[in-house]
C-alpha positions in Angstrom: -9.5 9.3 -1.9 -8.8 12.7 -0.4 -11.1 14.8 -2.7 -14.4 15.9 -1.1 -16.2 13.0 -2.8 -13.4 10.5 -2.0 -13.8 7.5 0.2 -11.3 8.6 2.8 -12.1 12.3 2.8 -14.3 12.4 5.9 -12.2 10.1 8.1 -8.9 12.0 7.2 -10.4 15.4 7.8 -11.8 14.2 11.2 -8.5 12.7 12.2 -6.4 15.8 11.2 -8.8 18.8 11.3 -5.9 21.2 10.9 -5.5 20.1 7.3 -9.1 20.7 6.4 -9.6 24.2 4.8 -12.2 25.7 2.5 -13.9 22.3 2.1 -10.8 20.5 1.0 -7.8 18.6 2.5 -4.6 20.5 2.1 -2.3 17.7 0.9 0.8 19.7 1.6 -0.2 20.2 5.2 -1.2 16.6 5.5 2.2 15.5 4.0 4.1 17.6 6.6 2.3 15.7 9.3 2.5 12.2 8.0 5.9 12.2 6.5 7.5 13.5 9.7 6.1 10.7 11.8 5.9 7.0 10.7 3.0 6.4 13.1 0.9 9.2 11.5 1.7 7.8 8.1 0.5 4.3 9.2 -2.7 6.0 10.5 -3.3 7.7 7.1 -2.6 4.4 5.3 -5.1 2.6 7.6 -7.7 5.1 6.6 -6.9 5.3 2.8 -5.8 1.8 1.8 -9.1 0.0 2.4 -10.8 2.7 0.3 -8.2 2.5 -2.4 -8.5 -1.3 -2.6 -12.3 -1.0 -2.6 -12.3 1.5 -5.5 -9.8 -0.4 -7.6 -11.8 -3.6 -7.1 -15.0 -1.8 -8.1 -13.4 -0.4 -11.3 -11.7 -3.6 -12.2 -15.0 -5.6 -12.0 -16.1 -4.1 -15.3 -12.8 -3.5 -17.0 -11.1 -5.4 -19.8 -7.4 -4.6 -19.5 -6.7 -2.2 -16.7 -3.6 -0.4 -15.5 -3.6 1.0 -12.0 -0.7 3.2 -10.8 -0.1 3.0 -7.1 2.9 4.7 -5.4 2.9 2.1 -2.6 3.0 -1.6 -2.1 -0.7 -2.5 -2.1 -2.1 -6.0 -2.5 -5.4 -5.8 -4.3 -7.4 -9.1 -4.4 -7.5 -10.7 -7.9 -5.1 -11.7 -10.6 -2.9 -8.7 -11.2 0.5 -8.4 -12.8 2.4 -6.1 -10.5 5.0 -3.9 -12.3 7.6 -1.8 -10.4 9.0 1.2 -12.2 12.5 1.5 -10.9 14.8 4.5 -10.8 17.9 5.1 -8.7 17.4 7.2 -5.5 19.5 10.0 -7.1 17.3 10.2 -10.2 14.1 10.1 -8.1 15.4 12.8 -5.8 16.5 15.0 -8.7 13.2 14.7 -10.5 11.2 15.5 -7.3 13.3 18.6 -6.7 12.9 19.7 -10.3 9.1 19.4 -9.8 9.4 21.9 -6.9 9.8 19.8 -3.8 12.5 20.7 -1.3 15.5 18.4 -0.8 14.5 18.0 2.8 10.9 17.1 1.9 12.0 14.6 -0.7 14.4 12.9 1.7 11.8 12.7 4.4 9.2 11.1 2.0 11.7 8.7 0.5 12.6 7.6 4.1 9.0 6.6 4.6 8.5 4.8 1.3 9.2 1.1 0.6 12.8 0.3 -0.1 13.9 -0.9 -3.6 14.3 -4.5 -2.4 10.8 -4.5 -1.0 9.4 -3.4 -4.3 11.4 -6.0 -6.2 10.1 -8.7 -3.8 6.5 -7.5 -4.3 6.5 -7.1 -8.1 6.2 -9.6 -10.9 8.4 -7.6 -13.2 10.3 -4.3 -13.2 11.0 -1.5 -15.7 14.0 0.7 -15.4 13.3 4.4 -15.5 16.6 6.3 -15.3 16.5 7.5 -18.9 14.2 9.7 -21.0 10.4 9.7 -21.1 10.6 8.2 -24.6 12.7 5.3 -23.3 10.2 4.6 -20.5 7.3 4.8 -23.0 9.0 2.3 -25.2 9.4 -0.1 -22.3 5.8 0.3 -21.3 4.5 -0.3 -24.8 6.5 -3.5 -25.0 5.3 -4.6 -21.6 1.7 -3.9 -22.4 1.9 -5.7 -25.7 3.5 -8.7 -23.9 0.8 -8.7 -21.3 -2.0 -8.4 -23.8 -0.8 -11.3 -26.1 0.4 -14.8 -25.7 1.3 -17.6 -28.2 -2.4 -18.3 -28.4 -3.5 -14.8 -29.3 -4.9 -11.8 -27.3 -5.6 -12.2 -23.6 -8.8 -10.8 -22.1 
């Protein structure tokens, strides 16, 4: 949504011109603004969420079996199975720091994300992700197989 051809690019760059540089949106600069102030994050979500929903709906219209990863609670019209990939706060924080984020930035972002109980209320099922990548992949494979089949054969 924030790439030059993305649905929210123009409105976000108009709202926060300081994050627009060399024809692109500086996501780091935008994150500093929106994760420091809940009202700014709400503004960003008001600009991006309708475009995200529009794009998902557009892609889903022609898809047979589709997985959409969203890092936020987002209700997209239609018949979706919503899966929450759960990890403890300590694990999430450690992984983000290992990827190069500062501890302060991680804490600030996590404070503005939905709480675990909100995710669990929103989702239809949850996968635990405190272990290895292989353990997560095994759970995803099992989930996908379960979603794609029933007692009556494959689902469309």
